[in-house]
LUMKOLGU-129472 format. One record per residue (C-alpha): residue number from 0; x, y, z. Coordinates in nm, 4 decimals. Layout:
BEGIN
+------+----------+----------+----------+
| resi |       c1 |       c2 |       c3 |
+------+----------+----------+----------+
|  NUM |        X |        Y |        Z |
...
+------+----------+----------+----------+
//
This chain:
BEGIN
+------+----------+----------+----------+
| resi |       c1 |       c2 |       c3 |
+------+----------+----------+----------+
|    0 |   7.4066 |  -2.9692 |   3.9997 |
|    1 |   7.0634 |  -2.9179 |   4.1560 |
|    2 |   6.9323 |  -2.9745 |   4.5070 |
|    3 |   6.6181 |  -3.1664 |   4.5838 |
|    4 |   6.4686 |  -3.4610 |   4.7721 |
|    5 |   6.5919 |  -3.8152 |   4.7335 |
|    6 |   6.3166 |  -4.0030 |   4.5444 |
|    7 |   6.3920 |  -4.3150 |   4.7491 |
|    8 |   6.4308 |  -4.2071 |   5.1136 |
|    9 |   6.2955 |  -3.8507 |   5.0932 |
|   10 |   6.6050 |  -3.6872 |   5.2457 |
|   11 |   6.8016 |  -3.3954 |   5.1012 |
|   12 |   7.0158 |  -3.4843 |   4.8001 |
|   13 |   7.2050 |  -3.3394 |   4.5052 |
|   14 |   7.0994 |  -3.4213 |   4.1517 |
|   15 |   7.3615 |  -3.4321 |   3.8800 |
|   16 |   7.2777 |  -3.4571 |   3.5103 |
|   17 |   7.5692 |  -3.5947 |   3.3115 |
|   18 |   7.6329 |  -3.4614 |   2.9629 |
|   19 |   7.4828 |  -3.6854 |   2.6979 |
|   20 |   7.2748 |  -3.8872 |   2.9468 |
|   21 |   6.9093 |  -3.8518 |   3.0399 |
|   22 |   6.9551 |  -4.0631 |   3.3545 |
|   23 |   7.0309 |  -3.8401 |   3.6566 |
|   24 |   7.2707 |  -3.9326 |   3.9362 |
|   25 |   7.1437 |  -3.8734 |   4.2896 |
|   26 |   7.3845 |  -3.8154 |   4.5774 |
|   27 |   7.2094 |  -3.8565 |   4.9110 |
|   28 |   7.3534 |  -3.8507 |   5.2642 |
|   29 |   7.1927 |  -4.1880 |   5.3365 |
|   30 |   7.1461 |  -4.3609 |   5.0006 |
|   31 |   7.4779 |  -4.2216 |   4.8757 |
|   32 |   7.5231 |  -4.2342 |   4.4962 |
|   33 |   7.2813 |  -4.4012 |   4.2580 |
|   34 |   7.1314 |  -4.3564 |   3.9136 |
|   35 |   6.7581 |  -4.3856 |   3.8679 |
|   36 |   6.5896 |  -4.4147 |   3.5296 |
|   37 |   6.2513 |  -4.2750 |   3.6321 |
|   38 |   6.0927 |  -4.3386 |   3.2970 |
|   39 |   6.1870 |  -4.7066 |   3.3083 |
|   40 |   6.0687 |  -4.8002 |   3.6539 |
|   41 |   5.7833 |  -4.6729 |   3.8715 |
|   42 |   5.8876 |  -4.7420 |   4.2311 |
|   43 |   5.6279 |  -4.8746 |   4.4736 |
|   44 |   5.6565 |  -4.7641 |   4.8367 |
|   45 |   5.7642 |  -5.1110 |   4.9512 |
|   46 |   6.0397 |  -5.1015 |   4.6909 |
|   47 |   6.1612 |  -4.7646 |   4.8175 |
|   48 |   6.1869 |  -4.9009 |   5.1728 |
|   49 |   6.3987 |  -5.1956 |   5.0639 |
|   50 |   6.6099 |  -4.9858 |   4.8261 |
|   51 |   6.6821 |  -4.7247 |   5.0928 |
|   52 |   6.7952 |  -4.9940 |   5.3353 |
|   53 |   6.9987 |  -5.1704 |   5.0673 |
|   54 |   7.1695 |  -4.8518 |   4.9462 |
|   55 |   7.2527 |  -4.7477 |   5.3031 |
|   56 |   7.3939 |  -5.0920 |   5.3836 |
|   57 |   7.5995 |  -5.1200 |   5.0642 |
|   58 |   7.6881 |  -4.7509 |   5.0576 |
|   59 |   7.9713 |  -4.6363 |   4.8362 |
|   60 |   8.0781 |  -4.2888 |   4.7340 |
|   61 |   8.3227 |  -4.4135 |   4.4707 |
|   62 |   8.0619 |  -4.5101 |   4.2141 |
|   63 |   7.6878 |  -4.4986 |   4.1609 |
|   64 |   7.4496 |  -4.7946 |   4.1586 |
|   65 |   7.2189 |  -4.7963 |   3.8577 |
|   66 |   6.8550 |  -4.8730 |   3.9346 |
|   67 |   6.6347 |  -4.9578 |   3.6395 |
|   68 |   6.3852 |  -5.2194 |   3.5255 |
|   69 |   6.6667 |  -5.4702 |   3.4771 |
|   70 |   6.8592 |  -5.4230 |   3.8017 |
|   71 |   6.5633 |  -5.3731 |   4.0381 |
|   72 |   6.4634 |  -5.7445 |   4.0581 |
|   73 |   6.8280 |  -5.8368 |   4.1219 |
|   74 |   6.8576 |  -5.5848 |   4.4062 |
|   75 |   6.5242 |  -5.6856 |   4.5615 |
|   76 |   6.6340 |  -6.0519 |   4.5671 |
|   77 |   6.9725 |  -5.9781 |   4.7272 |
|   78 |   7.0416 |  -6.2137 |   5.0177 |
|   79 |   7.1384 |  -5.9245 |   5.2458 |
|   80 |   6.7848 |  -5.7868 |   5.2543 |
|   81 |   6.6154 |  -5.8968 |   5.5822 |
|   82 |   6.3094 |  -6.1201 |   5.5577 |
|   83 |   6.1886 |  -6.1227 |   5.9211 |
|   84 |   6.1456 |  -5.8680 |   6.2063 |
|   85 |   6.4414 |  -6.0152 |   6.3958 |
|   86 |   6.6614 |  -5.9831 |   6.0881 |
|   87 |   6.5579 |  -5.6162 |   6.0672 |
|   88 |   6.6702 |  -5.5642 |   6.4276 |
|   89 |   7.0028 |  -5.7259 |   6.3428 |
|   90 |   7.0473 |  -5.4842 |   6.0514 |
|   91 |   6.9673 |  -5.1860 |   6.2729 |
|   92 |   7.2109 |  -5.2789 |   6.5503 |
|   93 |   7.4817 |  -5.3339 |   6.2864 |
|   94 |   7.4055 |  -4.9936 |   6.1318 |
|   95 |   7.4323 |  -4.8203 |   6.4688 |
|   96 |   7.7497 |  -5.0130 |   6.5438 |
|   97 |   7.8940 |  -4.8794 |   6.2182 |
|   98 |   7.7805 |  -4.5169 |   6.2625 |
|   99 |   8.0529 |  -4.4089 |   6.5003 |
|  100 |   8.3738 |  -4.5245 |   6.6604 |
|  101 |   8.3924 |  -4.7311 |   6.9770 |
|  102 |   8.1814 |  -4.5875 |   7.2587 |
|  103 |   8.0638 |  -4.3018 |   7.0349 |
|  104 |   7.8421 |  -4.5394 |   6.8407 |
|  105 |   7.4954 |  -4.3954 |   6.8849 |
|  106 |   7.1883 |  -4.2788 |   6.7056 |
|  107 |   7.0925 |  -3.9205 |   6.7803 |
|  108 |   6.7370 |  -3.8138 |   6.8537 |
|  109 |   6.8073 |  -3.4871 |   6.6745 |
|  110 |   6.9204 |  -3.6427 |   6.3476 |
|  111 |   6.6448 |  -3.7295 |   6.1031 |
|  112 |   6.7477 |  -4.0816 |   6.0161 |
|  113 |   6.5327 |  -4.2323 |   5.7432 |
|  114 |   6.3362 |  -4.5336 |   5.8747 |
|  115 |   6.4986 |  -4.7627 |   5.6177 |
|  116 |   6.8355 |  -4.7382 |   5.7988 |
|  117 |   6.6870 |  -5.0437 |   5.9705 |
|  118 |   6.4733 |  -5.1457 |   5.6721 |
|  119 |   6.1724 |  -5.0114 |   5.8642 |
|  120 |   5.8538 |  -4.9299 |   5.6738 |
|  121 |   5.7983 |  -4.5946 |   5.8452 |
|  122 |   5.9071 |  -4.3747 |   6.1368 |
|  123 |   5.6743 |  -4.5537 |   6.3782 |
|  124 |   5.8302 |  -4.8928 |   6.3096 |
|  125 |   6.1795 |  -4.7432 |   6.3216 |
|  126 |   6.1182 |  -4.5870 |   6.6648 |
|  127 |   5.9704 |  -4.9128 |   6.7909 |
|  128 |   6.2774 |  -5.1034 |   6.6711 |
|  129 |   6.5100 |  -4.8589 |   6.8504 |
|  130 |   6.2960 |  -4.8840 |   7.1636 |
|  131 |   6.3058 |  -5.2652 |   7.1440 |
|  132 |   6.6854 |  -5.2683 |   7.1233 |
|  133 |   6.6868 |  -5.0383 |   7.4262 |
|  134 |   6.4522 |  -5.2714 |   7.6187 |
|  135 |   6.6669 |  -5.5806 |   7.5587 |
|  136 |   6.9832 |  -5.3976 |   7.6644 |
|  137 |   7.1641 |  -5.3475 |   7.3333 |
|  138 |   7.1047 |  -4.9718 |   7.3365 |
|  139 |   7.0894 |  -4.7255 |   7.6262 |
|  140 |   6.8967 |  -4.4002 |   7.6201 |
|  141 |   7.1036 |  -4.1025 |   7.7294 |
|  142 |   6.9487 |  -3.7647 |   7.7976 |
|  143 |   7.1328 |  -3.4436 |   7.7188 |
|  144 |   7.3262 |  -3.3063 |   8.0172 |
|  145 |   7.3875 |  -2.9438 |   8.1125 |
|  146 |   7.5617 |  -2.7650 |   7.8289 |
|  147 |   7.4899 |  -3.0435 |   7.5807 |
|  148 |   7.2348 |  -3.0302 |   7.3044 |
|  149 |   7.2547 |  -3.3846 |   7.1751 |
|  150 |   7.0969 |  -3.6958 |   7.3181 |
|  151 |   7.0026 |  -4.0340 |   7.1858 |
|  152 |   7.0559 |  -4.4066 |   7.2098 |
|  153 |   7.4083 |  -4.5311 |   7.2644 |
|  154 |   7.5187 |  -4.8860 |   7.1969 |
|  155 |   7.6016 |  -5.0813 |   7.5124 |
|  156 |   7.8772 |  -5.3330 |   7.5740 |
|  157 |   7.6223 |  -5.6098 |   7.5212 |
|  158 |   7.5144 |  -5.4415 |   7.1997 |
|  159 |   7.8742 |  -5.4272 |   7.0783 |
|  160 |   7.9258 |  -5.7935 |   7.1620 |
|  161 |   7.6114 |  -5.8893 |   6.9758 |
|  162 |   7.7008 |  -5.6779 |   6.6710 |
|  163 |   8.0474 |  -5.8306 |   6.6560 |
|  164 |   7.9026 |  -6.1799 |   6.6922 |
|  165 |   7.6824 |  -6.1088 |   6.3908 |
|  166 |   7.9856 |  -5.9989 |   6.1925 |
|  167 |   8.2038 |  -6.2913 |   6.2951 |
|  168 |   7.9695 |  -6.5812 |   6.3565 |
|  169 |   7.6423 |  -6.5387 |   6.1734 |
|  170 |   7.4989 |  -6.8505 |   6.3330 |
|  171 |   7.1436 |  -6.7360 |   6.2553 |
|  172 |   7.2094 |  -6.6694 |   5.8894 |
|  173 |   7.0184 |  -6.8774 |   5.6337 |
|  174 |   7.2468 |  -6.7726 |   5.3479 |
|  175 |   7.5302 |  -6.9728 |   5.1938 |
|  176 |   7.8035 |  -6.8028 |   4.9940 |
|  177 |   7.9131 |  -7.0036 |   4.6907 |
|  178 |   8.2598 |  -6.9538 |   4.5425 |
|  179 |   8.2997 |  -7.1176 |   4.2036 |
|  180 |   8.3639 |  -7.0383 |   3.8404 |
|  181 |   8.0532 |  -6.9271 |   3.6537 |
|  182 |   8.1508 |  -7.1039 |   3.3313 |
|  183 |   7.9025 |  -7.2764 |   3.1006 |
|  184 |   8.0163 |  -7.6255 |   3.2005 |
|  185 |   7.9775 |  -7.5524 |   3.5722 |
|  186 |   7.6422 |  -7.3710 |   3.5621 |
|  187 |   7.4425 |  -7.6999 |   3.5564 |
|  188 |   7.6582 |  -7.8205 |   3.8442 |
|  189 |   7.5654 |  -7.5092 |   4.0402 |
|  190 |   7.1926 |  -7.5388 |   3.9645 |
|  191 |   7.1431 |  -7.9151 |   4.0055 |
|  192 |   7.4182 |  -7.9841 |   4.2554 |
|  193 |   7.4990 |  -7.6892 |   4.4847 |
|  194 |   7.1689 |  -7.4998 |   4.4761 |
|  195 |   6.9620 |  -7.8174 |   4.4870 |
|  196 |   7.1464 |  -7.9345 |   4.8008 |
|  197 |   7.0975 |  -7.5976 |   4.9732 |
|  198 |   6.7276 |  -7.5959 |   4.8801 |
|  199 |   6.6799 |  -7.9151 |   5.0833 |
|  200 |   6.7653 |  -7.7193 |   5.3991 |
|  201 |   6.5840 |  -7.3977 |   5.3032 |
|  202 |   6.9112 |  -7.2099 |   5.2557 |
|  203 |   6.9385 |  -6.9193 |   5.0126 |
|  204 |   7.2517 |  -6.8662 |   4.8061 |
|  205 |   7.4762 |  -6.5646 |   4.7595 |
|  206 |   7.7067 |  -6.5853 |   4.4570 |
|  207 |   7.8937 |  -6.3168 |   4.2631 |
|  208 |   7.9277 |  -6.3746 |   3.8903 |
|  209 |   8.2565 |  -6.2041 |   3.8120 |
|  210 |   8.2138 |  -6.2694 |   3.4390 |
|  211 |   7.9154 |  -6.0338 |   3.4238 |
|  212 |   7.9399 |  -5.8098 |   3.7300 |
|  213 |   8.2278 |  -5.5679 |   3.6796 |
|  214 |   8.1316 |  -5.3047 |   3.9411 |
|  215 |   8.2066 |  -5.3291 |   4.3090 |
|  216 |   8.2954 |  -5.6982 |   4.2856 |
|  217 |   8.5225 |  -5.7068 |   4.5909 |
|  218 |   8.2645 |  -5.5289 |   4.8106 |
|  219 |   7.9899 |  -5.7697 |   4.7020 |
|  220 |   8.2084 |  -6.0729 |   4.7715 |
|  221 |   8.3091 |  -5.9485 |   5.1165 |
|  222 |   7.9509 |  -5.8560 |   5.2084 |
|  223 |   7.8236 |  -6.1917 |   5.0843 |
|  224 |   8.0758 |  -6.3870 |   5.2878 |
|  225 |   8.0204 |  -6.1790 |   5.6022 |
|  226 |   7.6451 |  -6.2411 |   5.5938 |
|  227 |   7.6728 |  -6.6130 |   5.5172 |
|  228 |   7.6341 |  -6.9099 |   5.7523 |
|  229 |   7.9081 |  -7.1003 |   5.5716 |
|  230 |   8.0808 |  -7.1133 |   5.2322 |
|  231 |   8.0837 |  -7.3736 |   4.9561 |
|  232 |   8.4000 |  -7.3424 |   4.7445 |
|  233 |   8.4515 |  -7.5443 |   4.4282 |
|  234 |   8.8162 |  -7.5573 |   4.3187 |
|  235 |   8.7626 |  -7.7126 |   3.9754 |
|  236 |   8.9982 |  -7.5501 |   3.7216 |
|  237 |   9.2029 |  -7.3881 |   4.0015 |
|  238 |   9.0193 |  -7.0550 |   3.9808 |
|  239 |   9.2268 |  -6.8065 |   4.1841 |
|  240 |   8.9177 |  -6.6115 |   4.2884 |
|  241 |   8.7844 |  -6.9188 |   4.4679 |
|  242 |   9.1052 |  -6.9407 |   4.6736 |
|  243 |   9.0678 |  -6.5740 |   4.7710 |
|  244 |   8.7035 |  -6.6137 |   4.8739 |
|  245 |   8.7662 |  -6.9369 |   5.0654 |
|  246 |   9.0663 |  -6.7829 |   5.2432 |
|  247 |   8.8729 |  -6.4717 |   5.3403 |
|  248 |   8.5888 |  -6.6855 |   5.4752 |
|  249 |   8.8329 |  -6.8986 |   5.6725 |
|  250 |   8.9835 |  -6.5836 |   5.8224 |
|  251 |   8.6386 |  -6.4811 |   5.9453 |
|  252 |   8.5906 |  -6.8192 |   6.1063 |
|  253 |   8.3349 |  -6.9411 |   5.8529 |
|  254 |   8.3068 |  -7.3093 |   5.7773 |
|  255 |   8.4270 |  -7.3753 |   5.4203 |
|  256 |   8.3000 |  -7.6846 |   5.2388 |
|  257 |   8.5528 |  -7.7628 |   4.9643 |
|  258 |   8.4567 |  -7.9470 |   4.6459 |
|  259 |   8.6197 |  -8.0356 |   4.3129 |
|  260 |   8.5282 |  -8.2269 |   3.9953 |
|  261 |   8.6798 |  -8.5768 |   4.0229 |
|  262 |   8.7618 |  -8.6074 |   3.6504 |
|  263 |   8.9547 |  -8.2798 |   3.6534 |
|  264 |   9.1280 |  -8.3609 |   3.9807 |
|  265 |   9.2451 |  -8.7053 |   3.8652 |
|  266 |   9.3250 |  -8.6221 |   3.5018 |
|  267 |   9.6535 |  -8.7831 |   3.3917 |
|  268 |   9.8991 |  -8.7473 |   3.1067 |
|  269 |  10.1835 |  -8.9938 |   3.0533 |
|  270 |  10.0978 |  -9.1590 |   3.3825 |
|  271 |  10.1243 |  -8.8358 |   3.5831 |
|  272 |   9.8559 |  -8.6152 |   3.7262 |
|  273 |   9.7992 |  -8.2976 |   3.5281 |
|  274 |   9.6154 |  -8.0870 |   3.7840 |
|  275 |   9.6963 |  -8.0190 |   4.1465 |
|  276 |   9.5360 |  -7.7872 |   4.3975 |
|  277 |   9.7455 |  -7.5246 |   4.5696 |
|  278 |   9.8536 |  -7.5471 |   4.9325 |
|  279 |   9.7157 |  -7.8457 |   5.1256 |
|  280 |   9.3642 |  -7.8358 |   4.9794 |
|  281 |   9.3878 |  -8.1988 |   4.8645 |
|  282 |   9.4199 |  -8.3179 |   5.2234 |
|  283 |   9.1615 |  -8.0805 |   5.3675 |
|  284 |   8.8435 |  -8.2916 |   5.3676 |
|  285 |   8.7871 |  -8.2289 |   4.9965 |
|  286 |   8.4660 |  -8.3539 |   4.8335 |
|  287 |   8.5359 |  -8.5074 |   4.4926 |
|  288 |   8.2221 |  -8.5277 |   4.2783 |
|  289 |   8.1477 |  -8.7084 |   3.9535 |
|  290 |   7.8314 |  -8.5278 |   3.8404 |
|  291 |   7.5552 |  -8.2995 |   3.9673 |
|  292 |   7.3657 |  -8.5831 |   4.1346 |
|  293 |   7.6755 |  -8.7084 |   4.3147 |
|  294 |   7.7624 |  -8.3550 |   4.4307 |
|  295 |   7.4101 |  -8.2923 |   4.5599 |
|  296 |   7.4129 |  -8.6136 |   4.7650 |
|  297 |   7.7564 |  -8.5487 |   4.9157 |
|  298 |   7.6803 |  -8.1832 |   4.9869 |
|  299 |   7.3594 |  -8.2749 |   5.1674 |
|  300 |   7.5569 |  -8.4963 |   5.4069 |
|  301 |   7.8200 |  -8.2286 |   5.4681 |
|  302 |   7.5667 |  -7.9444 |   5.5094 |
|  303 |   7.3699 |  -8.1536 |   5.7574 |
|  304 |   7.6864 |  -8.2002 |   5.9624 |
|  305 |   7.7622 |  -7.8257 |   5.9539 |
|  306 |   7.4107 |  -7.7252 |   6.0624 |
|  307 |   7.4005 |  -7.9791 |   6.3457 |
+------+----------+----------+----------+
//
């Protein structure tokens, strides 16, 4: 194992070359573990900024994230990546909130935090973001006292309240988490029904395809739900994963719009219904849809009610 600089954030890291592989694994204090196929993908500076912020936010020491020509576009389009300056500030206050425990949550002036902890482009923008959070009362600057060597910006009570409101409410989020089976028969329903309805309101979609994505599925689902404004859950075929995702969202206080294919829901054999939803889902304001067009129309009405 060698020591060097992280090619993404520029901080100190360890480089591990696995036997039989020409793709090194980098272990960085801020980007954590990732694999980077240098020969496959030349990283532009703007990509490094986003990747550093993404890797810090989704950090995991249990496995490495592979970055190559195929995965880079997927990562760069992830719904968690902030699109506006205010969304960057939200990410920074959440990062600081998560750095410590209780009233110890702070960002030290002595520590060399990479700017992309807040998805900042450089140190100047990062310092300005910290200063802005201080000015609006979410952080408080504390100078080192006698006998102390550390100083920095500590999160205030108002900052804690705001961070927790972001985690629990997400009223400013423009992302919708979709829980549904990613089977061939439902993919057109997703594209022409669910996605089309969300597009009307300028909402982006977060969805985890469990049939293709085998790594870190639970973490991606939880992160997607936490950063969503509300959840659309389709219970066609009684997929157990949809129940889990809808239940988790409900526990966080997220609005859950429940849908189901009418033909599947009402299917009969010998005069008796074949399929039934678990618990009391059938009585819980369930949207029954006939086709993609019908689902889009009904979802538009329900989404409008949720947003208003």
